Each structure stands twice: as C-alpha cells, then as structure tokens.
C-alpha positions in Angstrom: 113.0 137.3 122.9 116.1 135.2 122.3 119.2 137.2 121.2 121.5 133.8 120.7 124.0 134.0 117.9 125.0 131.0 115.8 127.8 130.7 113.2 127.8 128.8 110.3 129.5 128.4 106.9 126.6 128.9 104.4 123.0 130.7 104.7 120.5 130.5 102.2 117.5 132.6 102.2 114.3 131.4 100.6 113.4 127.7 100.1 112.8 128.0 96.4 114.4 126.3 93.3 117.6 128.3 93.4 118.6 127.8 97.2 117.6 124.4 96.6 119.9 123.9 93.5 122.7 125.9 95.1 122.6 124.1 98.4 122.5 120.6 96.6 125.6 121.5 94.4 127.4 122.7 97.4 126.7 119.4 99.5 128.2 117.3 96.6 131.2 119.6 96.3 131.9 120.2 100.3 129.9 117.8 102.2 131.1 119.0 105.5 130.1 122.5 105.0 127.4 123.5 107.4 124.4 125.0 105.6 121.3 126.8 107.1 118.2 128.0 105.3 115.8 130.4 106.3 112.4 130.4 104.8 109.4 133.0 105.8 106.7 130.5 104.5 105.6 127.0 106.0 107.0 124.8 103.2 109.5 124.9 100.6 108.8 125.8 96.7 105.6 128.2 98.0 106.4 131.1 96.0 107.8 131.7 92.5 109.0 127.9 92.5 105.5 126.6 93.0 103.9 124.5 90.3 101.0 126.8 90.1 103.0 129.9 90.1 105.0 129.5 87.1 104.5 128.1 83.3 106.4 124.8 84.2 107.9 124.8 80.5 111.5 123.5 80.8 112.7 126.5 79.0 115.2 125.5 76.3 114.1 127.7 73.6 112.3 125.1 71.6 108.9 127.1 71.5 109.4 130.6 72.8 109.4 133.1 69.9 111.0 135.6 71.9 114.1 134.2 72.0 114.8 134.3 68.3 114.5 137.8 67.0 114.3 139.2 63.2 117.1 141.4 62.5 116.4 144.5 60.3 118.0 142.5 57.1 115.2 139.8 57.4 117.3 137.1 58.9 117.0 135.4 62.5 119.1 136.0 65.3 119.2 132.4 67.0 122.3 133.2 69.4 119.9 133.7 72.5 118.0 130.6 71.7 121.5 128.5 71.7 122.4 130.2 74.9 119.3 129.2 76.6 119.1 125.7 75.1 122.7 125.0 76.3 121.8 126.2 79.9 118.9 124.0 80.0 121.1 121.0 79.2 123.1 121.4 82.3 119.9 121.4 84.4 119.1 118.0 82.5 122.4 116.5 83.3 122.2 117.6 87.0 118.9 116.1 87.4 120.1 113.0 85.7 123.2 112.9 88.4 120.5 113.1 91.3 118.6 110.3 90.0 121.5 108.1 89.1 122.9 108.6 92.4 119.7 107.9 94.0 119.7 111.2 95.6 116.2 112.3 94.1 113.9 109.1 93.1 110.9 108.8 90.7 111.6 111.7 88.1 108.3 111.5 86.7 107.2 113.3 89.7 108.9 116.4 88.5 109.5 115.9 84.8 107.5 114.6 82.0 108.1 114.6 78.2 105.9 116.8 76.1 106.0 118.4 72.6 107.0 122.0 72.5 105.2 123.9 69.7 105.1 127.6 68.5 102.0 128.6 66.6 101.6 131.9 64.5 98.7 133.2 62.5 98.7 135.7 59.5 101.0 135.5 56.5 103.7 137.8 57.9 103.9 135.9 61.1 104.0 132.4 59.1 106.7 133.6 56.7 108.6 134.6 60.1 107.9 131.0 61.8 109.4 129.5 58.6 112.5 131.4 58.7 113.1 130.5 62.5 112.5 127.0 61.7 115.1 126.9 59.0 117.8 128.9 61.3 117.1 126.3 64.3 116.4 122.9 62.5 119.8 122.8 60.8 121.4 123.4 64.3 122.3 120.3 66.3 120.7 121.3 69.5 117.2 121.8 67.6 117.3 118.5 65.7 114.0 116.9 65.3 112.0 120.0 64.9 109.1 120.1 62.3 107.4 122.8 60.4 104.0 122.7 58.9 101.4 125.2 57.5 99.0 122.1 56.0 95.7 122.1 57.9 95.5 118.6 58.1 98.9 117.9 59.5 98.2 120.8 62.0 94.8 119.0 62.9 97.0 115.7 63.9 99.3 118.1 66.1 96.7 120.2 67.7 93.4 119.3 67.1 91.9 121.5 69.9 93.0 124.4 68.2 92.3 123.7 64.6 88.8 122.8 65.4 86.2 125.2 63.9 88.8 127.4 62.2 88.1 129.2 58.7 89.9 127.1 56.0 91.6 130.0 54.4 93.2 131.1 57.6 97.1 131.4 57.1 98.5 129.5 60.3 101.6 127.5 61.0 103.3 125.8 63.7 106.8 124.1 64.5 106.8 121.0 66.7 109.6 119.3 68.5 108.8 116.3 70.6 112.1 116.4 72.9 110.0 119.2 75.2 109.2 118.7 78.7 107.0 120.1 81.3 109.0 120.6 84.8 106.9 120.7 88.1 109.6 122.9 89.9 107.5 122.9 92.9 107.9 119.1 93.3 111.5 119.2 92.4 112.1 121.7 95.1 110.6 119.7 97.8 112.3 116.6 96.6 115.8 118.8 96.8 114.9 120.0 100.2 114.0 116.5 101.4 117.5 115.3 100.2 119.2 118.3 102.1 117.4 117.5 105.2 118.6 113.9 105.1 122.3 115.7 104.6 121.9 117.6 108.0 121.1 121.0 106.3 119.2 123.0 109.0 116.0 124.3 107.1 113.8 126.5 109.3 110.4 127.5 108.0 108.4 130.6 109.3 111.5 132.6 109.7 111.7 136.0 108.2 115.2 137.6 107.6 114.4 141.2 108.9 118.1 142.6 108.4 121.5 141.4 107.0 124.6 143.6 107.7 128.5 143.0 107.8 130.4 142.1 110.6 133.8 143.6 111.3 135.5 140.2 110.4 133.8 140.4 106.8 131.2 137.6 107.8 127.5 138.6 107.5 125.0 138.8 110.2 121.2 137.9 109.9 118.6 139.3 112.1 116.0 136.2 111.9 112.4 136.8 113.2 110.0 133.8 114.1 106.7 135.0 112.2 104.4 132.9 114.7 106.3 133.9 118.2 108.3 137.2 116.7 111.3 135.7 118.6 114.6 137.0 117.2 118.2 135.5 116.8 121.2 136.5 115.1 122.8 134.0 112.7 126.3 134.9 111.1 127.7 133.2 107.9 130.6 133.6 105.6 128.7 133.4 102.6 125.1 134.5 102.2 122.6 133.9 99.1 119.6 135.7 98.7 117.0 133.7 97.0 113.9 135.1 98.0 112.5 136.0 94.6 110.9 139.5 94.8 112.0 139.6 98.1 115.8 139.6 97.4 115.5 143.2 96.2 114.6 144.6 99.8 117.3 142.3 101.4 119.9 143.4 98.9 119.4 147.0 99.7 119.8 146.2 103.2 123.1 144.6 102.7 124.6 147.8 101.4 126.9 146.5 98.9 127.7 148.9 96.5 126.6 146.5 93.7 123.1 146.5 95.0 122.9 150.6 94.9 121.0 152.1 91.7 118.8 149.0 91.3 115.0 148.8 91.4 112.4 146.2 90.8 109.4 146.4 88.8 106.6 143.8 90.1 104.4 141.9 87.4 101.9 139.3 88.3 100.3 136.9 86.4 96.9 135.1 85.8 96.3 131.8 84.2 93.0 130.2 83.0 92.8 126.6 84.0 90.3 124.2 82.2 88.0 122.4 84.5 86.5 120.0 81.8 88.4 116.8 81.6 86.9 115.9 78.0 88.7 119.4 76.7 92.0 118.3 78.4 92.3 115.3 76.9 92.2 116.6 73.2 95.5 118.6 73.8 98.8 117.5 74.7 101.6 119.8 74.1 103.0 123.4 75.0 102.0 125.9 72.2 103.5 129.2 72.4 102.1 132.2 70.4 103.6 135.6 69.7 103.7 138.1 72.4 101.4 141.1 71.9 103.0 144.8 71.1 104.4 146.3 74.5 104.0 142.9 76.4 106.6 141.6 79.0 108.2 138.3 77.8 106.7 136.5 80.3 103.4 137.3 78.7 103.5 135.5 75.7 100.2 133.7 75.3 100.5 129.8 75.6 98.4 126.9 75.8 100.0 124.3 78.2 99.5 120.7 79.2 100.7 120.5 82.6 101.5 117.4 84.8 100.4 118.5 88.4 100.0 116.0 91.1 100.4 113.3 88.6 97.1 114.5 87.1 97.0 116.1 83.5 95.9 119.8 83.5 95.6 122.4 80.7 96.4 126.0 81.4 96.2 129.3 79.1 97.9 132.4 79.9 99.4 134.1 81.3 97.5 137.5 81.5 99.7 140.1 83.1 98.6 141.9 86.2 99.9 144.5 88.4 100.6 144.5 92.2 102.9 146.5 94.4 103.8 143.3 96.3 107.1 141.7 95.3 106.2 138.3 96.5 102.5 136.6 96.4 102.6 136.7 100.0 104.4 140.0 100.3 103.2 143.6 101.3 101.4 146.4 99.4 104.1 148.7 100.3 106.9 146.6 98.7 107.2 148.7 95.7 107.1 152.1 97.5 109.7 151.1 100.4 112.1 149.8 97.3 112.5 153.3 96.6 115.5 154.7 98.2 117.8 157.9 97.2 120.3 155.9 95.5 118.0 154.5 92.9 115.1 157.3 92.6 116.3 158.4 89.3 116.7 155.3 87.8 113.0 154.0 88.7 111.8 157.4 87.5 113.7 156.8 84.2 112.4 153.4 83.8 108.9 154.8 84.1 109.1 157.1 81.5 110.9 154.7 79.2 108.4 151.9 79.7 105.1 153.8 78.8 104.1 150.9 76.5 104.4 148.2 79.0 102.7 150.5 81.9 99.9 150.9 79.2 99.7 147.2 78.5 99.5 146.3 82.0 96.7 148.6 82.8 94.7 147.3 79.9 95.6 143.7 81.2 94.2 144.6 84.6 91.0 146.0 83.4 90.4 142.8 81.0 86.9 141.4 82.0 86.5 137.6 81.8 84.7 138.1 78.4 88.0 139.8 77.2 89.9 137.0 78.5 88.0 134.5 76.7 88.2 136.4 73.3 92.3 135.9 73.8 91.7 132.4 74.6 89.4 132.1 71.4 92.5 133.2 69.2 93.9 129.6 70.3 90.7 127.8 70.8 88.0 128.9 68.6 84.9 127.7 70.4 86.0 128.0 73.9 83.3 128.2 76.3 83.5 130.4 79.8 82.1 127.9 81.7 85.1 125.5 81.0 87.7 127.8 82.4 88.5 129.0 86.0 90.9 132.0 86.9 93.9 131.3 89.0 96.4 134.1 90.1 100.1 132.8 89.3 103.2 134.1 90.9 104.6 137.5 91.3 107.8 138.4 89.2 110.1 141.2 89.8 111.9 142.5 86.8 115.2 144.2 87.3 115.6 148.0 86.7 119.2 149.2 86.4 121.2 151.8 84.9 122.9 149.9 81.5 124.8 151.0 78.3 121.4 151.2 77.1 120.8 154.3 79.5 119.4 154.8 82.9 116.3 153.0 84.3 116.7 150.0 81.6 114.1 147.1 82.3 115.6 143.7 82.6 113.8 140.9 81.6 116.1 138.1 82.3 117.5 136.5 85.5 120.2 138.6 87.2 122.9 137.5 90.0 124.4 140.5 91.8 127.0 139.6 93.9 129.4 141.5 96.3 133.2 142.1 94.9 134.5 139.8 97.5 132.2 137.1 96.7 130.6 136.8 100.2 127.2 137.4 99.3 124.9 136.8 96.0 121.4 137.7 95.2 119.3 136.3 92.4 116.6 138.7 90.9 114.6 138.7 87.8 112.3 136.3 86.0 112.0 134.0 82.9 113.6 131.5 82.2 114.7 131.6 85.6 114.0 127.8 87.1 114.9 126.1 83.9 118.4 127.3 84.1 118.7 127.1 87.9 121.8 125.2 87.3 123.7 127.2 84.9 122.9 130.5 87.2 124.2 128.6 90.3 127.3 127.3 88.7 127.8 130.9 87.8 127.2 132.1 91.6 129.6 129.3 92.6 132.6 130.4 90.0 132.1 134.1 91.1 131.8 133.7 94.9 134.4 130.8 95.3 137.1 131.4 92.6 139.7 129.6 94.9 138.0 126.5 95.0 136.9 125.9 91.3 140.1 124.3 90.4 139.7 121.7 93.4 136.0 121.4 92.6 136.1 121.1 88.8 136.4 117.3 88.6 133.2 116.7 90.7 131.4 119.5 88.7 132.3 117.5 85.7 131.2 114.6 87.1 127.8 115.9 88.0 127.6 117.8 84.5 129.7 116.2 81.9 129.4 119.3 79.5 130.5 121.7 82.1 132.9 124.4 80.6 132.4 122.8 77.0 130.6 124.3 74.0 127.9 121.7 73.3 127.7 123.5 69.6 130.9 122.6 69.0 130.7 119.1 70.1 127.6 117.8 68.3 128.3 114.2 69.4 128.3 115.2 73.1 124.7 116.9 72.4 123.5 113.4 71.1 124.9 111.5 73.9 123.6 113.9 76.5 120.1 113.9 75.0 120.2 110.2 75.0 121.5 109.5 78.5 119.2 112.4 79.9 116.0 111.0 78.5 116.7 107.6 79.3 117.6 108.2 83.2 114.7 110.7 83.5 112.3 108.4 81.8 111.5 110.8 78.8 112.4 108.4 75.9 109.5 105.8 76.6 112.0 103.3 77.7 112.0 102.6 81.4 114.9 103.2 83.3 116.8 100.2 84.0 116.7 99.4 87.7 120.4 99.1 89.2 120.5 96.4 91.8 
C-alpha cells in the first residue's frame, strides 16, 4: 500500500462532461497549471454523460414545455426559457472555438442538426401551446419557430405520430429547425483526449474515498486504486467534485458548511429503444410532450431521433424509476449513508412535501411492458411491443435543501455548491445539466477564481464572444452567433471550409 503524496494545482473528480469542460477552459486560460483527474470507472463519460444515459437534447428551451409556465392570469412566463437558451448559446460558441482552434475535430461526431418540436393533445393544451408559440416566436432567440394544428401539415412534420389518429382529435405542434441532438458521451471523450495531449494526468479506476482540508488551506484526497486497493494521497489548491450523484457524499466528507443540510433524492430513467429500422426512418425530430401530474421535469415524455455511433436511433421515454443508488455504478446504500444528523430534518421534510412525486415514482416502477406501450401509443398510435426494447438510462440525484420555500425543498435544476474561499466546488442536480455545462463551469470559475477574472476575461471573450453580454438586448449578435456556430459545427447544411 503506497502512501506517496503529490501536490498539484487543480484536481477534478469524475471524468464527465462537467470536469471535461472545466479542465478544457482552465487549460486555455492558464496552460501552465497542473491538472489531475480521478475517475472511478475505466473510461471517460460512462455515467450521466454517456450517450445512453441522457436524452442528448441540446437543451435550448425550444421544445421543453416545463420551461414556459402558464401564469394564473393566463399569460406565459418565458423568462426561464430565455435563460436556458442564452446558456446553451455559450456552449455552442465554446464548441465552435474548439473546432476552429483544431482542439476538437469532426463536430458531426458529437452534434447533429435536428428539429425540436413540442406536441400536445386536447383543446386546453392546444390553446396553451398556441399562447406559448406566440410568446416565444416574437423573441429573437426563438426565431423560425412554426405552429400548426392542421393534420395535413402535422402529417408532413411527424408522419409516425400522425398515422392512424382519429380525424377529429385536437392536436397541435410547434417546430423549430435549429434544434440539435448532442452526443455528450462522444464530446466528453473528445475533450479528455484533448486534455491528455496537453499533459493533463487522467487516472481511471481511481476512487476518491475521502477529502479533507490541510493546515495550509489546500485539500488532501485519499485516492484508492479500484483493482489493487493501493491508496495514494493527493493535495491540490482547488478541487472540483463532478462525480454526478457521487458528489453528495464527497461534499459531505469535505465538511464545508455550504454542504451541510443538503440531501439527494435519486431518480432513475428507462428508455424504450426502437429495434425496427423501417420505423426509425419514419421519424426525424425530438418531440416533447407534457409531463404527467406529479412527474419530475426529467420525466417529460419525448420521442427522439438520436445519432449514436454515427447511426440513427429512435428512443421514447424516459419512464422514471427508483433505485437508492446515486450512480448507475453506485451502491444500494448510497441513499441511506447520505442521511446525516445535519440533513435528516431536511430529508424528512422533503419526503412529506413530495408525496405526489413518491406516488408517481412507485406507479412508474410498477409499470408493466404493456402499460409502457400504452404511453408510447399516445405518441405512436399503432406501436407494436416487438419493435421496442427497454434500456436503463442514468441515475440523476435531485438536490434537497432548505430554501425560502421552506425546509426540504426538492430542486430540479443544476446546482453548484462552493466553499466561501472558492477552494472547492461541487456540481449536483440534473437537467438541463450537460447542455449548459459551459455556463455552469464559467460560474464555477467566477466564484472560485475571482482574483483572476479580470486577467482572464479577454481570453474568455475570445472563446465565447457573448460572455457577459445579454443576447436578448443584442439581437444582431444572436444572428451572428447562430450563423457562425451553425457553419462551424456543420449544422447549416454548408460544409465547413477547410482552412489550409
């Protein structure tokens, strides 16, 4: 058993999209900083970032109905949709910078153009969708969105969904062609290949078992080799915990006050995957419906064209499941061991508050294959059970914390928790997660390295031209960004000019 101790500038825990993004940003900003990465599994992007463990939607609020809420007066609040769209534009600009700088090649291996659609049934929902369309289509960020409740037009857009439907059914959809399908697993692996070429030390099959402060304010990690059991100590001035659901336990072990009175609630997902190529070919879009009452936002039903391993696939789901594990590769004791004296009241309050969610999850877990088929038939009326297989997707851990809304409030977004001195940060939560990784990591940089921001700003703006600017107040910049990112990432139909 080795007890060697090594010092470094930055340690990233977890080889997912978040660590990959933060590592890449830091390497561009301060190339001489030493960075180490520890990952428990044998490859990068195997947990939440893996292409089979998430929906692959470039979340830009183009189709997700839960980002546009109807207010009591009947108007539609689009502020969250604007926020998420602006955040996604940062990712698009950063990915374009990586391609233009030849740090990443073949963007078509991780991003493809794909229409984003919302589809609803029933007169009340159709009226809501129309109002939502009117609120969004006047906004420069959502230019090009179309609405239709005409069955003939819908037959053109979504033939697979419109076949064999009753003619008098109230049904409507919106469509915007600038949507994307993103293979976050492929992107994560590309970024780690790039980091490796920049001498970032990436160690796989290494479990971080403990983390504590040293007398000089650095952080010491106890790192165990999963195969041999050998233990090493590594210290760093800055640590980022990007271990998906596993971040909860490490945050608790760090002992920072910001990590106290926090809990995690795991939700797993199951997708149906079409095994019939003829059906796969009949659909070309991501079509999001409305969530069932009591469902968490990550369980909005959607029928998605996906591009995985350069092959077109068709997925429907996700159905929510429950497992006490915090990671797909985690332990059945994850939930129990996350309960501590400082968060037990918060956790109990969350249980009492979220009875409808608990009931929904129990119903979902009990669903038979036939019941799942019934839900699929709301999208594809003539779906046959033989054409679909079940695939278990990733685990998501929703954050539970005390907020102004009261004790034990379940948070459905992405949360960054950092120490007051900025020496450690952890990422918790779920959707829109990976799509907004660049925005989230820029927030980490701002919070944890405030003394460097002024000096780093010119480089950040070179990578992300709209950094620090409200796109909404600069419509001409939106147009410029849409055009240049679409061209660089091969989303506009024009092939990228090869620079000699």
